[in-house]
C-alpha positions in Angstrom: 9.8 118.1 -60.1 9.7 120.9 -57.2 10.8 124.0 -59.3 8.0 124.6 -60.9 5.6 124.0 -57.8 4.4 126.3 -55.1 7.1 126.5 -52.0 4.1 125.1 -49.7 4.3 122.1 -51.8 7.9 121.5 -51.4 8.1 121.9 -47.6 5.0 119.7 -47.2 7.0 117.2 -49.0 10.4 118.3 -46.9 8.6 117.3 -44.1 6.3 114.3 -45.1 7.5 111.0 -44.3 9.1 110.7 -47.7 12.8 109.7 -48.7 13.4 113.0 -50.7 13.3 115.9 -50.5 15.9 116.2 -47.9 18.7 117.9 -46.7 20.4 118.1 -49.8 17.8 119.3 -51.3 17.2 121.7 -48.4 20.7 122.9 -48.7 20.3 123.5 -52.2 17.0 125.7 -51.6 18.9 127.6 -48.8 21.6 128.6 -51.0 19.2 129.7 -54.0 17.9 132.0 -51.5 21.0 133.4 -50.5 21.8 134.4 -54.3 18.5 135.7 -54.8 19.2 138.1 -51.7 22.1 139.3 -54.0 20.1 140.2 -56.7 17.8 141.3 -55.5 20.4 144.1 -53.5 21.4 144.5 -56.6 18.3 145.1 -58.5 17.4 148.1 -56.0 20.9 149.4 -56.5 21.2 149.1 -60.5 19.9 152.8 -61.9 20.7 155.0 -58.3 23.0 158.1 -59.5 24.5 157.3 -56.1 25.7 154.1 -57.3 26.6 154.3 -60.6 29.8 154.6 -60.4 29.6 150.8 -59.2 27.2 149.9 -62.3 29.8 147.5 -64.2 30.7 145.8 -61.0 27.3 145.6 -60.0 26.1 143.9 -63.4 28.6 141.5 -63.0 27.5 140.7 -59.7 23.8 140.7 -60.8 24.8 138.2 -63.5 26.8 135.7 -61.2 23.9 135.5 -58.5 21.3 134.7 -61.4 23.5 132.3 -62.8 23.5 130.6 -59.3 20.4 131.0 -58.6 19.1 129.0 -61.4 21.7 126.7 -61.2 21.2 125.8 -57.2 17.1 125.6 -58.2 17.8 122.8 -60.7 20.1 121.3 -58.0 17.0 121.6 -56.0 15.4 118.5 -58.1 18.8 116.8 -59.5 19.2 116.3 -55.5 16.0 114.5 -55.4 16.4 112.4 -58.5 19.7 111.3 -57.1 18.5 109.9 -53.9 15.7 108.5 -55.3 17.5 106.9 -58.3 19.9 105.6 -55.3 23.1 106.8 -57.5 25.8 107.3 -55.1 28.2 109.6 -57.7 25.5 111.6 -58.2 24.1 112.0 -54.1 28.1 113.4 -53.9 28.3 115.4 -56.8 25.2 117.5 -56.3 26.1 118.6 -52.8 29.2 119.1 -53.7 28.7 121.2 -56.4 26.1 123.2 -53.9 29.2 123.8 -51.2 31.4 125.0 -54.7 28.6 127.3 -55.8 27.9 128.4 -52.5 31.6 129.5 -52.0 30.9 131.3 -55.3 28.2 133.0 -54.2 29.9 134.4 -51.1 32.5 135.9 -52.7 30.0 138.4 -54.1 28.9 139.8 -50.5 31.9 142.0 -49.6 31.7 144.1 -52.4 27.3 144.4 -51.7 28.7 145.9 -48.6 30.7 148.9 -50.3 28.7 149.4 -53.8 25.2 148.2 -52.7 21.9 150.2 -51.7 22.4 150.6 -48.5 19.1 150.8 -47.7 19.2 147.3 -48.3 22.6 146.2 -46.2 20.7 143.9 -44.3 19.7 141.7 -47.0 23.6 141.5 -47.7 24.0 140.1 -44.1 21.5 137.8 -44.8 22.9 136.3 -48.4 26.0 135.5 -46.7 24.6 133.5 -43.9 21.7 131.8 -46.3 24.7 131.1 -48.7 27.2 129.3 -45.7 24.3 127.3 -44.5 23.9 126.4 -47.9 27.4 125.4 -47.9 27.9 124.0 -44.4 24.5 121.8 -45.0 26.3 120.3 -48.6 29.2 119.4 -46.7 27.6 117.4 -44.2 25.8 115.5 -47.2 28.8 115.4 -48.9 30.6 113.7 -45.7 28.1 111.2 -45.1 28.2 110.4 -48.7 31.9 110.1 -48.7 31.8 107.3 -46.4 29.5 105.4 -48.5 31.6 105.5 -51.7 34.8 103.8 -50.1 37.1 105.4 -52.2 40.0 107.2 -49.7 42.1 109.2 -51.8 39.0 110.9 -53.4 37.3 111.5 -50.1 40.9 112.9 -48.5 40.7 115.6 -51.7 37.1 116.7 -51.3 38.0 116.8 -47.4 40.6 119.0 -47.8 39.4 121.5 -50.7 35.7 121.7 -48.6 38.1 122.3 -45.2 39.8 125.0 -47.4 36.3 126.6 -48.5 35.1 126.6 -45.4 37.5 128.6 -43.4 36.6 131.1 -46.6 33.6 130.9 -46.4 33.3 131.8 -42.5 35.6 134.1 -42.7 33.6 136.1 -45.5 30.2 135.8 -43.4 31.9 137.2 -40.1 34.0 140.0 -42.3 30.3 140.5 -44.0 28.2 140.7 -40.5 30.8 142.8 -39.3 30.5 145.6 -41.7 27.2 145.4 -42.0 26.8 146.1 -38.3 28.7 149.1 -38.2 26.6 150.3 -41.3 23.7 149.8 -39.0 24.7 151.2 -36.1 26.1 154.1 -37.7 
């Protein structure tokens, strides 16, 4: 699948007249980029004396961001496989997982605004933007699959969950951008 191939190969296939990869897989990739940036910021922060008092929390953030990054990459391929197999349940569950994991990734950003290496502060804002994009794109894919599923109770519960998470994702991204903006502008 794509996790072991070049980015060019993935993008060529995404742009081609192929049924997959598509939007669900792309949502997972975008979220993986956000998680990767969180890991990068932590990597450039750990070991610096200025941030030593945050080392334990930074290591926890790193562990979570790396776990998310690996899961998102798996979901890039799992979404392609679900679409190709026409498995409606997997086609619904995979973007739902991307949305849920993107939400978890977003919750890592506020701490990095305060405790991450200031030289990479803009990367924290970019990570939040990418995770929000992954979340929003995954939600669109959940919605289209809910329409096909035809189970109203399940659909209503998922919509409530995602609506609640959407408010928090937007709030965290906005707060992250505002705080990063203040730091950048001094």
